KEVEX-549341 format. One record per residue: z, x, y of N, C-alpha, C, O in turn; residue in three letters. Coordinates in steps of 0.1 Angstrom, whole numbers, padded with zeros to 4 digits, always signed. Each point is the difference from the previous one (the first is absolute). Layout:
// KEVEX-549341
ZXYZXYZXYZXYALA ...
// end
This chain:
// KEVEX-549341
+0516+0569+0570+0000-0005-0014+0014+0002-0007+0004+0012-0002UNK +0002-0021-0002+0013+0003-0006-0001+0003-0014-0005-0008-0008UNK +0010+0020+0004-0002+0005-0013+0008-0006-0011-0003+0001-0011UNK +0014-0008+0017+0008-0007-0012-0009-0012-0004+0001-0003-0012UNK -0009-0003+0019-0008-0011-0004-0010+0005-0008-0002-0007-0009UNK -0005+0018+0011-0012+0005-0007+0007+0006-0014-0008-0002-0010UNK +0019+0008+0008+0006+0005-0011+0003-0013-0009-0004+0000-0012UNK +0010-0012+0018+0003-0011-0006-0013-0006-0009+0001-0002-0012UNK -0012+0002+0020-0012-0007-0005-0006+0009-0009-0007-0004-0009UNK +0008+0017+0011-0005+0010-0012+0007-0003-0013-0007+0000-0010UNK +0021-0001+0011+0009-0002-0011-0005-0014-0007+0001-0001-0012UNK -0006-0008+0020-0002-0013-0006-0014+0001-0008-0001-0006-0011UNK -0009+0014+0015-0012+0002-0004-0003+0012-0010-0010+0001-0008UNK +0020+0009+0008-0003+0012-0005+0011+0005-0010+0002+0012-0001UNK +0004-0019-0007+0010+0005-0008-0004+0011-0009-0010-0001-0006UNK +0017+0012+0005-0004+0011-0008+0001-0003-0015+0010-0003-0005UNK -0020+0005-0001+0000-0003-0016+0004+0013-0006-0004+0011+0003UNK +0013-0013-0014+0004+0011-0009-0011+0007-0008+0002+0012-0004UNK -0012-0020+0001-0010+0005-0009-0013+0006+0009-0012-0001-0003UNK +0016+0006+0013-0010+0006+0009-0006+0011-0008+0007+0007-0007UNK -0020-0004+0009-0008+0010-0007+0007+0013+0003+0004+0003+0011UNK -0002+0006-0022+0008+0012+0001-0009+0011+0009+0005+0009+0006UNK -0019-0011-0007-0009+0011+0005+0000-0004+0017-0005+0009+0007UNK +0010-0018-0003-0001-0002+0014+0011+0009+0006+0012+0000-0002UNK -0019+0009+0013+0009+0008+0008+0010-0007+0007-0004-0009+0008UNK +0017+0013-0008+0011-0005+0008-0004+0001+0013-0003+0012+0004UNK +0003-0021+0005-0002+0001+0015+0014+0005+0007+0011-0004-0004UNK -0013+0013+0014+0011+0006+0006-0004+0000+0014-0012-0003+0003UNK +0023+0006+0008-0001+0000+0013-0010+0010+0005-0006-0001+0012UNK +0004+0010-0019-0010+0011+0003-0014-0004-0001-0009+0006+0005UNK +0006-0017-0011-0014-0003-0004-0006-0004+0015+0007-0003+0009UNK -0019+0003-0009-0008-0003+0013-0002-0014+0000+0002-0007-0010UNK -0005+0004+0023-0004-0016+0002-0012-0003-0009-0001-0012-0004UNK -0007+0019+0002-0012-0001-0008+0003-0003-0015-0006-0008-0007UNK +0016+0016+0002+0005-0001-0015+0007-0016-0001-0002-0007-0009UNK +0009+0005+0019+0006-0013+0000-0008-0011+0002+0003-0010-0007UNK -0014+0010+0014-0010-0010+0001-0007-0001-0012-0002-0011-0004UNK -0002+0022-0003-0006-0002-0014+0009-0005-0010-0004-0006-0009UNK +0018+0008+0009+0008-0005-0008+0001-0013+0002+0001-0006-0010UNK -0001+0000+0020+0000-0015+0002-0012-0005-0007+0002-0009-0009UNK -0014+0012+0011-0010-0004-0004-0002+0000-0017-0004-0009-0007UNK +0008+0020+0003+0000+0003-0015+0010-0006-0009-0002-0007-0010UNK +0014+0010+0017+0013-0005-0009+0003-0014+0002+0005-0006-0009UNK -0008+0000+0021+0003-0013+0001+0014-0004+0003+0008+0008+0003UNK -0005-0022-0006+0013-0004+0003+0012+0007-0006+0010+0001+0007UNK -0010+0004-0020+0012+0006-0005+0003+0012+0008+0011+0005-0002UNK -0020+0001+0011+0005+0012+0007+0002-0005+0016+0003+0008+0008UNK -0004-0020-0006+0003-0002+0014+0012+0003+0006+0001+0005+0011UNK +0012-0010-0018+0012+0002+0003+0002+0017+0003+0006+0005+0010UNK -0011+0003-0019+0003+0015+0002-0008+0005+0011+0004+0008+0008UNK -0016-0012-0008-0009+0003+0014+0006-0004+0012+0001+0009+0009UNK +0004-0021-0008+0005-0006+0012+0013+0007+0004+0004+0000+0012UNK +0003+0006-0022+0012+0009+0005-0004+0013+0005+0007+0005+0008UNK -0018+0000-0014-0005+0012+0005-0004+0000+0015+0003+0007+0009UNK -0012-0019-0008-0005-0001+0013+0012-0003+0012-0001+0003+0012UNK +0011-0009-0017+0011-0003+0010+0007+0015+0004+0005+0002+0011UNK -0006+0006-0021+0008+0014+0003-0011+0008+0008+0004+0008+0009UNK -0016-0010-0011-0010+0009+0007-0005-0006+0013-0007+0006+0008UNK +0011-0019-0007-0004-0008+0012-0017+0001+0002-0005+0005+0010UNK +0000-0009-0020-0015+0002-0002-0007-0014-0003-0013+0000-0001UNK +0020-0009+0001-0006-0013-0006-0013-0003+0006-0010-0002-0008UNK +0009+0002+0022-0012-0003+0007-0012+0009-0003-0012-0004+0000UNK +0016+0019-0003-0009+0008-0004-0008-0003-0014-0013+0002-0001UNK +0021-0008-0008-0002-0003-0013-0009-0014+0002-0010-0001-0007UNK +0014-0007+0015-0006-0012+0003-0014+0002+0005-0009-0007-0007UNK +0005+0014+0015-0011+0004+0006-0010+0005-0011-0012-0003+0000UNK +0018+0013-0009-0007+0007-0008-0005-0012-0010-0012+0000-0002UNK +0019-0008-0004-0002-0011-0009-0009-0009+0006-0009-0005-0007UNK +0010+0002+0021-0011-0008+0006-0013+0006+0000-0010-0007+0000UNK +0008+0020+0002-0013+0005-0001-0005+0001-0014-0011-0002-0002UNK +0020+0005-0008-0005-0002-0013-0005-0015-0004-0010-0002-0008UNK +0017-0007+0013-0004-0014-0003-0014-0003+0004-0007-0009-0005UNK +0003+0016+0015-0013-0002+0006-0011+0005-0009-0012-0002+0002UNK +0016+0010-0012-0010+0007-0008-0005-0009-0011+0009-0005-0008UNK -0021+0001+0007-0004-0011-0009+0000+0006-0015-0001-0008-0009UNK +0002+0020+0007+0000+0005-0014+0015+0001-0005+0002+0003-0012UNK +0006-0005+0020+0015-0001-0006+0001-0010-0011-0005-0011+0001UNK +0012+0015-0014+0002-0008-0010+0007-0012+0004+0009+0001+0008UNK -0012-0012-0013+0006-0014+0003+0017+0001+0000+0007-0005+0008UNK -0004+0012-0020+0015-0001-0003+0005+0009+0012+0011-0004+0005UNK -0016+0014-0001+0007+0008+0010-0002-0007+0012+0008+0002+0009UNK -0019-0009-0006-0002-0009+0012+0012-0010+0000+0007+0000+0009UNK -0004-0007-0020+0011-0009+0000+0014+0008+0004+0007-0005+0008UNK -0005+0016-0014+0012+0006+0003+0001+0004+0014+0011-0001+0005UNK -0022+0005+0001+0001+0003+0014+0003-0012+0008+0008+0002+0009UNK -0014-0013-0010+0002-0013+0008+0016-0003-0003+0007-0003+0010UNK -0002+0003-0021+0014-0005-0003+0009+0011+0009+0009-0004+0006UNK -0012+0014-0006+0009+0010+0007-0001-0002+0015+0009+0001+0007UNK -0022-0003-0003-0005-0003+0014+0008-0011+0004+0006+0001+0011UNK -0005-0012-0018+0007-0012+0005+0014+0002+0001+0006-0006+0009UNK +0000+0014-0017+0014+0003+0000+0005+0005+0013+0011-0004+0005UNK -0021+0015+0000+0006+0005+0013-0006-0007+0012+0002+0005+0011UNK -0008-0016-0012-0003-0010+0010-0007+0007+0011-0008+0009-0002UNK +0012-0012+0015-0008+0006+0010-0013-0007+0004-0004-0010-0006UNK -0003+0016+0015-0014-0007+0003-0009+0004-0009-0002+0011-0003UNK -0005-0023-0001-0013+0003-0010-0012+0001+0009-0002-0005+0010UNK -0005+0014-0016-0013+0003+0007-0010-0011-0002-0003-0003-0011UNK -0003-0004+0021-0010-0012-0002-0011+0005-0009-0003-0007-0010UNK -0005+0020+0012-0011+0002-0008+0004+0002-0015-0008-0003-0008UNK +0020+0006+0005+0004+0002-0014+0000-0014-0004-0005-0002-0011UNK +0010-0008+0016+0001-0014-0003-0014-0005-0004-0002-0007-0010UNK -0006+0009+0019-0015-0006-0002-0006+0008-0011-0008-0006-0008UNK +0010+0019+0006-0006+0007-0012+0007-0008-0012-0008-0003-0009UNK +0019+0001+0008+0005-0006-0012-0003-0016-0004-0004-0005-0011UNK +0005-0001+0024-0005-0013-0002-0013-0003-0005-0003-0009-0007UNK -0006+0018+0012-0016-0002-0003-0002+0007-0013-0012-0001-0005UNK +0020+0008-0003-0002+0005-0011-0004-0008-0011+0005-0011-0002UNK -0014+0018-0007-0003-0009-0012+0010-0001-0009-0001-0009-0008UNK +0011+0016+0009+0011+0001-0011+0010-0011+0005+0005+0000+0011UNK -0003-0011-0021+0011-0010+0003+0011+0006+0002+0007-0006+0009UNK -0001+0016-0015+0013+0004+0003+0001+0006+0014+0010-0002+0006UNK -0020+0009-0002+0001+0006+0014-0001-0010+0010+0005+0002+0012UNK -0011-0014-0015-0002-0010+0010+0015-0007+0000+0004-0005+0011UNK +0004+0004-0022+0013-0006+0000+0009+0009+0008+0010-0005+0006UNK -0012+0018-0007+0010+0010+0007-0003-0001+0014+0009+0001+0008UNK -0022-0003-0005-0004+0000+0013+0006-0012+0007+0005+0001+0012UNK -0005-0013-0019+0005-0012+0006+0016+0000+0002+0006-0007+0008UNK +0000+0015-0016+0016+0003-0001+0002+0008+0014+0009-0004+0008UNK -0017+0014-0006+0001+0007+0013-0001-0008+0013+0008+0001+0010UNK -0019-0011-0011-0002-0010+0012+0012-0008+0000+0005-0002+0012UNK +0001-0003-0022+0012-0009+0001+0011+0007+0006+0009-0006+0007UNK -0007+0019-0009+0012+0008+0004-0004+0004+0015+0010+0003+0008UNK -0021-0001-0003-0002+0003+0012+0003-0010+0011-0001-0012-0001UNK +0006+0017+0011+0005-0010+0011-0008+0000+0012+0003-0006+0010UNK -0015+0015-0010-0010+0000+0011-0007-0012+0001-0003-0007-0009UNK -0002+0005+0023-0008-0010+0003-0014+0005-0005-0008-0010-0003UNK +0003+0022+0001-0013+0004-0004-0001-0003-0016-0011-0003-0005UNK +0022+0005-0001-0002-0003-0014-0002-0016-0002-0008-0004-0008UNK +0015-0004+0015-0001-0014+0000-0016-0003+0003-0006-0007-0007UNK +0002+0012+0018-0014-0003+0005-0010+0005-0012-0009-0008-0004UNK +0011+0019-0001-0007+0005-0011-0001-0010-0010-0010-0005-0004UNK +0022+0003-0001+0001-0009-0013-0007-0013+0002-0007-0005-0009UNK +0007-0001+0021-0004-0013+0002-0015+0000+0002-0007-0010-0003UNK +0001+0022+0009-0015+0003+0001-0006+0002-0011-0011-0004-0002UNK +0017+0011-0007-0004+0002-0014-0002-0009-0009-0009-0001-0009UNK +0019-0008+0010-0001-0012-0009-0010-0011+0005-0006-0006-0008UNK +0005+0004+0020-0011-0007+0006-0013+0005-0005-0009-0007-0005UNK +0008+0020+0007-0014+0007-0005-0002-0004-0014-0012-0004-0003UNK +0021+0004-0007-0002-0001-0013-0003-0015-0001-0010-0003-0007UNK +0016-0006+0014-0004-0014-0002-0014-0003+0006-0007-0009-0006UNK +0003+0015+0015-0015-0002+0006-0009+0006-0011-0010-0007-0001UNK +0012+0017-0006-0008+0008-0009+0001-0006-0014-0006+0005-0009UNK +0013-0015+0007+0005-0006-0013+0004+0011-0010-0005+0001-0011UNK +0014+0006+0016+0007+0012-0008+0015-0003-0002+0007+0008-0005UNK -0002-0021+0011+0013-0002-0001+0008+0001-0012+0012+0001+0000UNK -0020+0000-0011+0007+0002-0014+0006+0013+0001+0011+0002-0007UNK -0015+0008+0014+0004+0014-0001+0015+0001+0006+0007+0009-0002UNK -0003-0020+0010+0013+0000+0005+0010-0010-0005+0010-0002+0006UNK -0014-0003-0015+0008-0010-0007+0012+0008-0009+0001-0001-0013UNK +0007+0009+0021+0011+0007-0007+0013-0004+0007+0000-0002+0012UNK +0011+0002-0021+0013-0004+0006+0004+0008+0012+0006-0005+0010UNK -0009+0018-0011+0004+0009+0012-0009-0004+0012+0005+0002+0011UNK -0016-0007-0012-0005-0007+0013+0006-0012+0006+0001-0003+0012UNK +0005-0005-0022+0008-0011+0005+0013+0006+0006+0006-0005+0010UNK -0002+0014-0014+0012+0008+0007-0002+0004+0013+0009-0001+0009UNK -0022+0006-0006-0002+0004+0012-0003-0010+0009+0005+0001+0011UNK -0013-0014-0014-0002-0011+0005+0014-0007+0005+0000-0006+0011UNK +0009+0007-0018+0013-0007+0004+0008+0010+0008+0007-0004+0010UNK -0007+0016-0012+0006+0010+0009-0006-0001+0014+0008+0000+0010UNK -0020+0000-0008-0007-0001+0014-0003-0014+0004-0006-0002+0011UNK +0010-0007-0019-0002-0015+0006-0016-0002+0003-0005-0005+0011UNK -0002+0008-0021-0014+0001+0003-0005-0016-0004-0005-0003-0010UNK +0008-0005+0019-0003-0015-0002-0015-0004-0001-0004-0011-0004UNK -0004+0022+0009-0016-0004+0000-0005+0004-0015-0011-0005-0004UNK +0019+0012-0004-0005+0001-0013+0006-0009-0011+0000+0004-0011UNK +0005-0014+0015+0007-0009-0010-0007-0005-0008+0005-0004-0011UNK -0018+0002+0012-0010-0005-0010-0002+0009-0012-0001-0005-0011UNK +0001+0020+0015-0003+0008-0011+0014+0001-0008-0001+0001-0012UNK +0012-0001+0019+0012-0001-0008+0003-0012-0009+0006+0000-0010UNK -0012-0011+0015+0000-0012-0009-0010+0002-0013+0003-0005-0011UNK -0014+0013+0014-0008+0002-0011+0007+0009-0010-0003-0002-0012UNK +0011+0011+0016+0008+0009-0008+0008-0007-0007+0002+0004-0012UNK +0004-0015+0016+0010-0009-0008-0008-0005-0011+0003+0002-0012UNK -0014-0011+0016-0008-0008-0011-0004+0009-0010+0001-0003-0012UNK -0008+0015+0015-0005+0010-0008+0010+0007-0009-0004+0001-0012UNK +0015+0004+0016+0009+0008-0008+0014-0006-0001+0007+0004-0009UNK -0003-0013+0015+0012-0008-0002+0012+0009+0004+0011-0004-0003UNK -0013+0015+0008+0012+0010+0003+0008-0006+0010-0005-0006+0010UNK +0019+0007-0011+0008-0007+0011+0000+0008+0014+0005-0005+0010UNK -0010+0018-0011-0001+0004+0014-0008-0009+0009+0004-0003+0011UNK -0016+0000-0015-0009-0008+0007+0007-0013+0005-0002-0004+0011UNK +0009-0003-0019+0008-0012+0004+0010+0003+0009+0001-0008+0009UNK +0006+0018-0010+0011+0006+0011-0008+0001+0013+0005-0004+0011UNK -0017+0011-0011-0007+0002+0013-0004-0011+0006+0001-0001+0012UNK -0006-0010-0020-0006-0011+0006+0012-0009+0007-0002-0007+0010UNK +0015+0009-0016+0011-0005+0006+0004+0005+0014+0004-0007+0009UNK -0007+0021-0008+0003+0007+0012-0009-0005+0011+0004-0004+0011UNK -0019+0004-0015-0010-0003+0009-0002-0015+0004-0004-0003+0012UNK +0006-0005-0022-0002-0014+0005+0007-0010-0009-0008-0006-0008UNK +0021+0004+0007+0008-0006-0010-0005-0016-0002+0000-0005-0011UNK -0003-0002+0021-0005-0013+0001-0013+0000-0009+0000-0008-0010UNK -0010+0015+0014-0013-0001-0007+0002+0006-0013-0009-0003-0008UNK +0018+0011+0004+0002+0005-0013+0004-0011-0011-0002+0002-0012UNK +0009-0011+0018+0004-0011-0009-0012-0008-0007+0001-0002-0012UNK -0012-0002+0019-0010-0006-0007-0008+0011-0009-0006-0003-0010UNK +0006+0015+0014-0007+0009-0007+0007+0004-0012-0007+0004-0010UNK +0020-0004+0010+0008+0002-0011-0002-0010-0012+0000+0003-0012UNK -0002-0015+0016-0005-0011-0009-0013+0004-0008-0002-0002-0012UNK -0007+0008+0020-0013+0005-0007+0003+0009-0011-0007+0000-0010UNK +0018+0008+0013+0002+0011-0010+0008-0007-0012-0004+0003-0011UNK +0013-0011+0012+0008-0008-0009-0011-0008-0009+0002-0001-0013UNK -0012-0004+0019-0011-0008-0008-0007+0008-0009-0008-0005-0007UNK +0008+0018+0007-0008+0010-0008+0005-0001-0015-0006+0006-0010UNK +0018-0012+0008+0004-0001-0015-0002-0014-0005-0006-0007+0007UNK +0012+0003-0017-0001-0013-0005+0012-0003-0010+0008+0009-0003UNK -0007-0021-0002+0010-0004-0008+0003+0008-0013+0011+0003-0004UNK -0024+0002-0003+0002+0007-0012+0006+0014+0002+0009+0004-0007UNK -0013+0003+0019+0005+0012+0004+0015-0001+0002+0008+0008-0005UNK -0005-0017+0014+0014-0001+0004+0011-0003-0013+0012+0002+0000UNK -0018-0007-0010+0007-0004-0013+0002+0012-0008+0007-0001-0011UNK -0012+0012+0015+0001+0013-0008+0011+0007+0005+0001-0001+0013UNK +0007+0010-0020+0009+0008+0003-0003+0009+0014+0008+0002+0010UNK -0019+0003-0012-0005+0009+0010-0013-0005+0006-0009-0004-0007UNK +0009+0004+0021-0012-0007+0005-0010+0010+0002+0003+0011+0005UNK -0016-0013-0009-0011+0008+0002-0008-0001+0013-0006+0010+0006UNK +0006-0024-0001-0010-0003+0012+0006+0003+0013-0008+0001+0010UNK +0022+0000-0010+0006+0003+0012+0013+0009-0001+0005+0001-0011UNK -0002+0005+0021+0011+0010+0000+0014-0009+0003+0003-0006+0010UNK +0005+0007-0020+0013-0008+0001+0009+0004+0013+0005-0009+0008UNK -0005+0023-0005+0007+0003+0010-0005-0005+0013+0008-0004+0008UNK -0022+0004-0005-0006-0007+0012+0003-0014+0000+0003-0005+0010UNK -0005-0002-0020+0003-0013-0001+0014-0005+0003+0003-0011+0005UNK +0006+0020-0009+0017-0003+0004+0000+0001+0016+0005-0008+0008UNK -0012+0019-0004+0001+0003+0015-0005-0011+0008+0006-0003+0010UNK -0019-0004-0014-0006-0011+0005+0010-0012+0001+0001-0006+0011UNK +0005+0002-0023+0009-0010-0001+0012+0002+0010+0003-0010+0006UNK +0003+0021-0004+0010+0003+0009-0006-0002+0015+0007-0003+0009UNK -0019+0005-0008-0004-0003+0015-0001-0015+0002+0003-0005+0011UNK -0008-0002-0021-0002-0016+0002+0013-0006+0002+0000-0011+0006UNK +0012+0018-0010+0013-0007+0003+0005+0003+0013+0010-0006+0003UNK -0016+0013+0005+0002+0004+0014-0011-0003+0011+0002+0002+0012UNK -0012-0008-0018-0011-0005+0009-0006-0012-0004+0002-0004-0011UNK -0009-0001+0019-0008-0014-0005-0007+0002-0014-0008+0009-0001UNK +0011-0017-0007-0006+0000-0014-0014-0007+0003-0001-0010+0006UNK -0010+0018-0013-0013-0006+0003-0005-0012-0010-0008+0002-0009UNK +0014-0012+0010-0001-0011-0009-0015-0006+0003-0005-0007-0008UNK -0001+0010+0019-0015-0005+0002-0009+0008-0007-0012-0005+0000UNK +0015+0017-0007-0011+0008-0005-0004-0009-0013+0007-0008-0005UNK -0019+0009+0002-0005-0008-0013+0004+0005-0013-0001-0007-0010UNK +0007+0019+0010+0005+0005-0012+0016+0000-0003+0005+0004-0010UNK +0001-0010+0020+0015-0001+0002+0006-0005-0015+0011+0003-0003UNK -0019-0011-0005+0005-0005-0012+0004+0010-0009+0008-0002-0009UNK -0014+0015+0010+0002+0014-0009+0016+0000+0002+0006+0002-0011UNK +0001-0004+0021+0014+0002+0000+0008-0007-0010+0010+0006-0005UNK -0014-0019+0000+0006-0006-0012-0002+0009-0013+0009+0001-0007UNK -0022+0006+0004+0000+0008-0010+0009+0013+0001+0006+0004-0010UNK -0006+0000+0022+0010+0012+0001+0015-0004-0004+0008+0008-0005UNK -0005-0022+0008+0013-0004-0001+0003-0002-0016+0012-0002-0003UNK -0020+0002-0006+0001+0001-0014-0004+0011-0008-0002+0001-0012UNK +0001+0010+0022-0005+0014-0007+0011+0004-0009+0011-0005+0001UNK -0015+0014-0011+0008+0007-0009+0008+0011+0006+0009+0005-0006UNK -0014-0001+0020+0009+0009+0008+0008-0007+0008-0003-0006+0010UNK +0016+0007-0016+0009-0010+0007+0003+0003+0015+0004-0009+0008UNK -0005+0022-0004+0003+0004+0014-0011-0009+0008+0004-0007+0010UNK -0016+0008-0014-0011-0006+0008+0002-0016-0002-0003-0007+0010UNK +0007+0002-0022+0001-0014+0000+0011-0005+0010-0002-0010+0008UNK +0015+0017-0009+0009-0006+0009-0003+0002+0014+0004-0009+0007UNK -0011+0019-0002-0005+0001+0013-0010-0012+0004+0001-0006+0010UNK -0011+0004-0019-0010-0010+0003+0007-0015+0000-0004-0009+0007UNK +0013+0009-0015+0008-0014-0001+0007-0002+0013+0000-0011+0006UNK +0007+0021+0000+0006-0001+0013-0009-0002+0012+0004-0006+0009UNK -0016+0011-0009-0009-0003+0010-0005-0015-0002-0004-0006+0010UNK +0003+0000-0021-0004-0013-0003+0010-0009+0005-0003-0011+0004UNK +0016+0015-0006+0012-0008+0006+0000-0002+0013+0005-0010+0005UNK -0011+0020+0004+0000-0003+0015-0010-0009+0004+0001-0003+0012UNK -0011-0001-0020-0009-0009+0007-0003-0012-0011-0009-0007+0002UNK +0017+0006-0013-0005-0009-0010+0002-0015+0006-0009-0008-0003UNK +0019+0004+0009+0001-0014+0005-0006-0003+0013-0003-0011+0002UNK +0000+0021+0007-0006-0003+0012-0015+0000-0002-0007-0005+0008UNK +0001+0011-0020-0014-0002-0003-0003-0004-0014-0008+0006-0007UNK +0016-0016+0004-0001-0004-0014-0013-0007-0005-0003+0001-0012UNK -0004-0008+0021-0013-0005-0004-0010+0010-0002-0006+0000-0011UNK +0005+0010+0020-0009+0011+0000+0004+0010-0012-0010+0005-0006UNK +0022-0001+0003+0005+0007-0011-0004-0006-0013-0005+0007-0009UNK +0008-0020+0008+0000-0007-0012-0016-0001-0004-0004+0000-0012UNK -0005+0000+0022-0015+0000-0004-0003+0014-0004-0009+0002-0008UNK +0016+0008+0013-0004+0015-0003+0005-0001-0015-0009+0001-0008UNK +0020-0003+0004+0007+0001-0012-0011-0009-0011-0004+0006-0010UNK +0001-0018+0013-0009-0008-0007-0013+0008-0005-0004+0000-0011UNK -0001+0007+0022-0013+0006-0003+0001+0013-0010-0010+0007-0003UNK +0022-0005-0001+0002+0013-0007-0003-0006-0016-0001-0012-0003UNK +0001+0022-0006-0001-0004-0014+0012-0008-0005+0011+0002+0006UNK -0012-0009-0016+0010-0008-0006+0011+0009-0005+0012-0005+0000UNK -0015+0017-0005+0011+0010-0003+0007+0005+0011+0012+0001-0001UNK -0016+0001+0011+0007+0004+0013+0009-0011+0005+0011+0003+0003UNK -0017-0017-0003+0008-0010+0004+0012-0002-0008+0011+0000+0006UNK -0012-0001-0019+0009-0002-0008+0011+0010-0002+0011-0003-0003UNK -0015+0017+0007+0010+0010+0001+0009-0001+0010+0012+0003-0001UNK -0018-0007+0013+0008-0002+0013+0008-0010-0002+0012+0002+0002UNK -0016-0016-0006+0007-0011+0000+0013+0003-0012+0011-0002+0003UNK -0014+0007-0014+0012+0004-0008+0009+0011+0006+0012+0000-0003UNK -0017+0008+0011+0010+0009+0005+0009-0006+0011+0012+0004+0001UNK -0018-0013+0008+0009-0007+0010+0008-0013-0005+0007-0006+0007UNK -0009+0003-0020+0006-0012-0004+0015+0000-0002+0006-0011-0001UNK -0001+0022+0000+0016+0001+0001+0005+0005+0012+0011+0006+0001UNK -0020-0007+0010+0003+0006+0012+0009-0010+0008-0002-0012-0001UNK +0012+0016+0009+0008-0008+0008-0004-0002+0014+0006-0007+0008UNK -0018+0014-0005-0006-0002+0013-0004-0013+0005-0010-0005-0006UNK +0016-0001+0015-0004-0014+0003-0014-0003+0003-0005-0011+0000UNK -0002+0023+0003-0015-0002+0005-0010-0003-0013-0011-0005+0001UNK +0017+0008-0015-0007+0002-0010-0005-0015-0003-0012-0002-0002UNK +0021-0009+0000-0004-0013-0005-0010-0007+0009-0010-0005-0005UNK +0013+0005+0019-0012-0006+0009-0013+0007-0002-0010-0007+0000UNK +0010+0020-0004-0012+0006-0001-0008-0004-0013-0012-0001-0001UNK +0021+0000-0009-0005-0004-0014-0007-0013+0001-0011-0002-0004UNK +0019-0007+0011-0006-0013+0002-0013-0001+0007-0008-0009-0004UNK +0005+0020+0014-0012+0001+0007-0011+0006-0011-0012-0003+0000UNK +0017+0012-0008-0009+0006-0009-0005-0010-0009-0012+0000-0004UNK +0021-0010-0001-0003-0011-0009-0014-0007+0004-0008-0004-0008UNK +0008+0002+0021-0012-0008+0006-0012+0007+0001-0011-0006+0003UNK +0011+0019-0005-0014+0007+0001-0004+0009-0012-0012+0004-0001UNK +0022-0001-0008-0005+0007-0013-0009-0010-0008+0000-0012+0001UNK -0009+0020-0008-0008-0007-0007+0002+0001-0017-0008-0004-0008UNK +0020+0010+0005+0003+0005-0013+0011-0010-0006+0010-0002+0006UNK -0011-0004-0016+0011-0009-0007+0013+0009-0004+0011-0004+0001UNK -0016+0016-0006+0010+0008-0003+0010+0003+0011+0013-0002-0001UNK -0018+0006+0012+0008+0002+0012+0008-0013+0005+0010+0001+0006UNK -0017-0012-0008+0008-0013+0004+0010-0001-0009+0012-0003+0004UNK -0015+0004-0017+0015-0001-0011+0010+0010+0004+0012-0004-0002UNK -0015+0016+0006+0011+0010+0004+0005-0003+0013+0012+0004+0002UNK -0018-0010+0007+0006-0004+0014+0011-0011-0004+0011+0000+0004UNK -0016-0010-0013+0008-0011-0004+0012+0006-0006+0011-0004+0004UNK -0011+0013-0012+0012+0005-0006+0009+0007+0009+0012+0000-0002UNK -0019+0007+0013+0008+0008+0009+0008-0010+0010+0011+0004+0005UNK -0016-0015-0002+0006-0007+0011+0008-0012-0006+0006-0008+0007UNK -0004+0008-0021+0006-0009-0005+0016-0001+0003+0006-0009-0005UNK 
// end
């Protein structure tokens, strides 16, 4: 183990704070490994740098790691100390005991489950991969998959390429909207993810997208999805693909620009289908998009507007198209 790496990581995680409680005893090189292990659990991240330096001098990092691991198995350990132990444990890296992963992931505590999945994602062992795959399969069979819908689980699925659990990762995206699930889906099956991403985008609506802050979808996740569409086959056959037009007129300009660029990839080659999609939206959505592209220099726009003119049922939209192509 390279001490330079450990010290660097400890510096990132454990900056010593000036306002540390005065009653805390100053740690020294003469302190036992038991005292240092307890300090990790009780004092937490503010003391990590100091403790790491002492462990380097004493060459006793693995002893403290073993002590902390034993303490983490104690179910009566306060959750705050449990979290401190796991954070320090992860910094020291090394092999993670499989039984400890099982204990954490099966815990009633959401926090412990999240930390457990982080350990699984960090582990490189084949045993950890098989355990994660089997555990998730068991949860699905027992209809307890909601216990695993955590971003850290998605990290583990991505790290170990658990293609067999793609379904539960997809469920995590639709349920939570967290971008970690979308990234895992891209790693597991990027082609299948395209259609499933449209399922997620369709959870919102025109009124939500016209607000400054979207409530029904995660803007970061949506941006990631649109970036994916630019490099993969755009799912124009999805029945909700018309939602992209609503994203293109969102008050969130980042999402609007990304959505419009996706439309530009397929606008002319699929103009009949896309015109039908747009015509099926509300008159407000149609007007907003036509008004937005009226000043566009994109040569695809006019042919598409002519197509839209043949299928829209709203006179207000017809008038707007007439003004745009004049």
